[in-house]
C-alpha positions in Angstrom: 13.2 22.4 11.9 11.3 20.6 8.8 8.5 22.8 7.1 5.3 21.8 6.3 6.0 20.9 2.8 8.7 18.6 3.8 6.6 17.0 6.0 4.2 16.5 3.7 6.9 15.0 1.3 8.1 12.9 4.2 4.7 11.3 4.4 5.2 10.1 0.8 1.8 11.2 -0.8 2.6 9.1 -4.2 2.3 5.8 -2.2 -1.5 7.2 -0.9 -3.0 5.0 -3.7 -2.3 1.9 -2.0 -4.7 3.3 1.3 -7.5 4.6 -1.0 -7.7 1.8 -3.6 -8.9 -0.9 -1.3 -11.3 1.2 0.4 -12.9 2.2 -2.8 -12.8 -1.4 -3.9 -14.3 -2.7 -0.8 -17.2 -0.1 -0.9 -17.7 -1.1 -4.5 -18.3 -4.9 -3.3 -20.6 -3.4 -0.6 -22.4 -1.4 -3.0 -23.1 -4.0 -5.6 -24.6 -6.2 -2.7 -26.9 -3.0 -1.8 -25.0 -2.7 1.4 -22.8 0.3 0.8 -22.9 2.8 4.3 -20.9 5.8 3.1 -20.1 6.9 6.4 -18.5 3.8 7.6 -16.6 3.7 4.2 -15.4 7.2 5.1 -14.0 5.9 8.4 -12.5 2.9 6.9 -10.5 5.7 4.4 -9.5 7.7 7.4 -8.0 4.4 9.0 -6.2 3.7 6.0 -4.6 6.8 5.1 -3.4 6.9 8.7 -2.2 3.6 8.6 -0.1 4.5 5.2 1.1 7.9 6.5 1.9 6.3 10.1 4.2 3.5 8.3 5.9 5.9 5.9 6.9 8.1 8.9 7.7 5.0 10.9 9.9 3.8 8.3 11.7 7.2 7.8 12.1 7.3 11.4 13.7 3.5 11.5 15.5 3.5 8.5 17.1 7.0 9.5 18.5 5.9 13.3 19.9 2.7 11.3 21.6 4.9 8.6 20.0 2.8 6.0 18.6 6.0 4.2 22.1 7.5 3.4 22.6 8.4 0.0 19.4 7.1 -1.2 17.6 8.5 -3.9 13.7 9.5 -4.4 11.4 10.8 -1.8 12.7 13.1 1.2 13.7 11.0 4.1 13.2 13.7 7.2 15.5 11.7 9.3 18.3 10.8 7.0 18.4 14.1 5.5 18.3 15.7 9.0 15.8 18.0 8.4 13.7 16.4 11.5 14.9 15.1 14.3 14.3 11.2 15.0 12.2 11.9 18.0 9.7 14.2 16.0 9.0 11.7 12.9 8.6 9.1 15.8 6.0 11.2 17.5 4.3 12.0 14.0 4.1 8.0 13.5 2.6 7.3 16.7 0.4 10.2 16.2 -1.0 8.5 13.0 -1.3 5.1 14.5 -3.3 6.7 17.5 -5.6 8.2 15.3 -6.1 5.2 12.9 -6.7 3.0 16.2 -9.5 5.6 17.4 -11.3 5.6 14.1 -11.0 2.1 13.7 -12.7 1.8 17.2 -15.4 3.4 16.1 -16.1 1.0 13.6 -15.9 -1.8 15.9 -18.3 -0.1 18.4 -20.9 0.4 15.8 -20.4 -3.1 14.3 -20.1 -4.8 17.6 -17.6 -7.2 15.7 -14.8 -7.1 18.6 -12.4 -9.7 17.1 -12.0 -6.6 14.4 -9.8 -5.1 17.4 -7.1 -8.0 16.8 -7.0 -7.3 13.2 -6.5 -3.8 13.9 -3.6 -4.3 16.6 -2.1 -6.8 13.7 -2.1 -3.8 11.2 -0.6 -1.5 13.6 1.9 -3.9 14.7 2.8 -5.0 10.8 3.2 -1.1 10.2 5.6 -0.4 12.8 7.9 -4.0 12.6 8.4 -3.6 8.6 11.2 -1.6 9.6 11.1 -1.1 13.5 12.3 -3.4 16.1 15.3 -5.4 16.4 14.4 -7.7 13.8 12.3 -5.8 11.1 10.7 -8.3 8.6 11.2 -5.5 6.0 14.8 -6.6 6.1 13.9 -10.1 5.4 12.3 -10.2 2.3 8.9 -10.1 3.8 7.7 -6.5 2.7 5.5 -7.8 -0.2 3.7 -10.6 1.6 2.7 -8.0 4.6 1.6 -5.8 1.7 -0.4 -7.9 -0.1 -2.2 -9.1 3.1 -2.8 -5.6 5.0 -3.4 -3.4 1.8 -4.8 -6.1 0.0 -7.0 -9.0 1.9 -7.6 -7.3 5.1 -8.0 -3.5 3.8 -10.4 -4.8 0.9 -12.5 -7.8 3.3 -12.4 -5.5 6.2 -13.8 -2.4 4.2 -16.3 -4.4 3.0 -17.4 -6.6 6.1 -17.7 -3.0 8.2 -20.2 -2.1 5.9 -22.3 -5.4 5.1 -21.3 -7.3 8.2 -21.0 -10.4 6.3 -18.4 -11.7 4.0 -19.1 -13.4 0.6 -16.7 -14.1 -1.5 -16.3 -11.5 -3.8 -14.3 -9.1 -1.6 -11.6 -11.9 -0.9 -11.4 -12.1 -4.7 -11.4 -8.3 -5.7 -8.6 -8.0 -3.1 -6.2 -10.0 -5.4 -5.5 -7.5 -7.9 -5.5 -4.9 -5.3 -2.7 -6.5 -3.3 -0.9 -7.1 -6.1 -0.8 -3.3 -7.3 0.2 -2.6 -3.8 3.1 -5.0 -4.2 4.1 -3.5 -7.6 4.7 -0.2 -5.8 6.9 -1.6 -3.1 8.7 -3.9 -5.8 9.7 -1.0 -7.8 10.3 1.0 -4.8 12.9 -1.9 -3.4 14.3 -1.9 -7.3 15.2 1.7 -7.1 17.0 1.2 -3.6 18.8 -2.0 -4.5 22.2 -1.0 -4.9 22.1 1.2 -1.4 19.9 -1.6 0.6 22.3 -4.6 0.1 25.4 -2.6 1.2 23.3 -1.4 4.2 22.3 -4.6 5.1 18.6 -4.4 4.3 17.5 -7.8 2.5 14.5 -6.6 0.9 12.8 -9.2 -1.8 14.5 -7.2 -4.4 18.0 -8.0 -2.8 17.3 -11.8 -2.6 15.9 -12.0 -5.9 18.2 -10.0 -7.8 17.8 -7.4 -10.3 16.2 -9.5 -13.3 13.8 -11.5 -11.3 12.6 -8.3 -9.3 11.6 -6.8 -12.7 9.9 -10.2 -13.6 8.0 -9.6 -10.5 7.3 -6.2 -11.3 5.6 -6.9 -14.5 3.9 -9.9 -13.1 2.3 -7.8 -10.4 1.3 -5.0 -12.9 -0.6 -7.4 -15.4 -1.8 -10.1 -13.5 -4.5 -7.8 -12.0 -6.0 -7.3 -15.2 -6.3 -11.3 -15.8 -7.9 -11.3 -12.4 -10.5 -8.7 -13.6 -11.5 -10.6 -16.4 -12.2 -13.4 -14.4 -14.7 -11.5 -12.4 -16.4 -10.6 -15.3 -18.8 -13.7 -15.4 -20.0 -12.3 -12.0 -19.5 -8.9 -12.5 -19.4 -7.8 -16.1 -18.5 -4.2 -15.9 -15.4 -5.5 -13.8 -14.0 -5.1 -17.6 -14.0 -1.6 -17.2 -10.2 -2.1 -15.7 -8.8 -2.7 -19.1 -9.5 1.1 -19.9 -6.1 1.3 -17.5 -4.2 -1.2 -19.4 -2.6 1.4 -21.3 -1.3 3.3 -18.3 0.5 -0.1 -17.1 2.5 -0.2 -20.4 4.9 2.6 -19.9 6.2 1.6 -16.4 6.3 -2.0 -17.2 8.3 -1.6 -20.3 10.7 0.8 -18.1 11.2 -2.0 -15.7 11.7 -4.4 -18.1 14.2 -2.6 -20.4 16.5 -1.9 -17.4 15.7 1.3 -16.0 17.9 2.3 -12.8 18.3 4.6 -10.1 16.6 8.0 -9.9 14.9 7.2 -13.3 12.6 4.6 -11.5 11.1 7.8 -9.4 8.9 8.5 -12.7 8.0 4.8 -12.7 7.0 5.0 -9.0 4.8 7.6 -10.0 3.2 5.6 -13.0 3.0 2.8 -10.6 0.8 5.0 -8.0 -1.2 6.5 -10.8 -1.9 3.0 -12.5 -3.0 1.6 -9.1 -5.1 4.7 -8.4 -7.3 4.5 -12.1 -7.2 0.8 -12.2 -8.8 0.6 -8.4 -11.5 3.0 -9.2 -12.5 1.6 -12.5 -12.6 -1.8 -10.5 -14.8 -0.2 -7.7 -17.0 1.4 -10.0 -17.4 -1.9 -12.1 -18.2 -3.9 -9.3 -20.9 -1.3 -7.6 -22.5 -1.3 -11.3 
C-alpha cells in the first residue's frame, strides 16, 4: 500500500504550476478591468488543481496498466512501481475529476452560463483520454495541442470569464504565453522519456519530431512568451515585469539545447516548472497593475 508521501509524489506536484498560473493570469486580467471576484478565482483554482492532479493520476493508471512506465526515470509512478494498485490510482483520479466537476458546477450556477458545462465536460474528457481509452491522443503526438488549449486558452479565458462575465481580447492574448510554458513542461517531460516511449509504442510529439527538433521546440516554448509579453506592453505596460524572469529561463534552455538527456532532465523539468510559476505570477501582477 502506498504511503501518503508516495501519493503526493504520484500527484507530480512539480506540474502544479500548470494549474496555478492560468488562474493567476486570468484573475490578473479580471482585476485590470475592475472585475476581480476573489472567491470565484479560488473556485477556478480548485477546478484547475483537481484537474491537474486528476490527469496525473489518470496517466499513471493508464500508462501503468499498459506497461509504458516500465523502466522510466523521473517522478514516482504508483502503478508502474507497484506501490499502489491500478484500482486505487484510478479511484484517486476519478475522485479528483468529481471534485473538479462539483467546483466547476458552482461557478456555472452562480454565473448562469450553462454552456460552461460543455467546456468542463470537454476538459475532463481531455484529461482522461490523454492516455486513457483505446486510442489515447497523447500516444498520437497531440498532447501539446491539448495542453495549449486547456491549460492556456481555456483556463485563462475561463478564469477571466467567470469573474467578468464578458470576454474582451486581453484574456485570449494573455493565454498564449501561458499555454506555451505549459507546453514546455510537457515537451521536456517527453524529451526525457524519448528512449522509453518509442519502444513502448507511445508516439509523443517528441517521438515524431525526433531529438533535435524537440529541443528546438522546447527553447521556442520557453522564450516566445517573453516576446508576447512585450507585445502586450502598449496596452498593459507592466506586462514587461515578466522580463525579470528571463534569467531563470536561460539554464533550462541551455541544458536542453546542449544535449542533456535522461535523468539529468529531471532538474530541467524542475527549472521549467519554476520559470512557469515565476513568469505567470509576474504576468498576473503586471496585467493587474
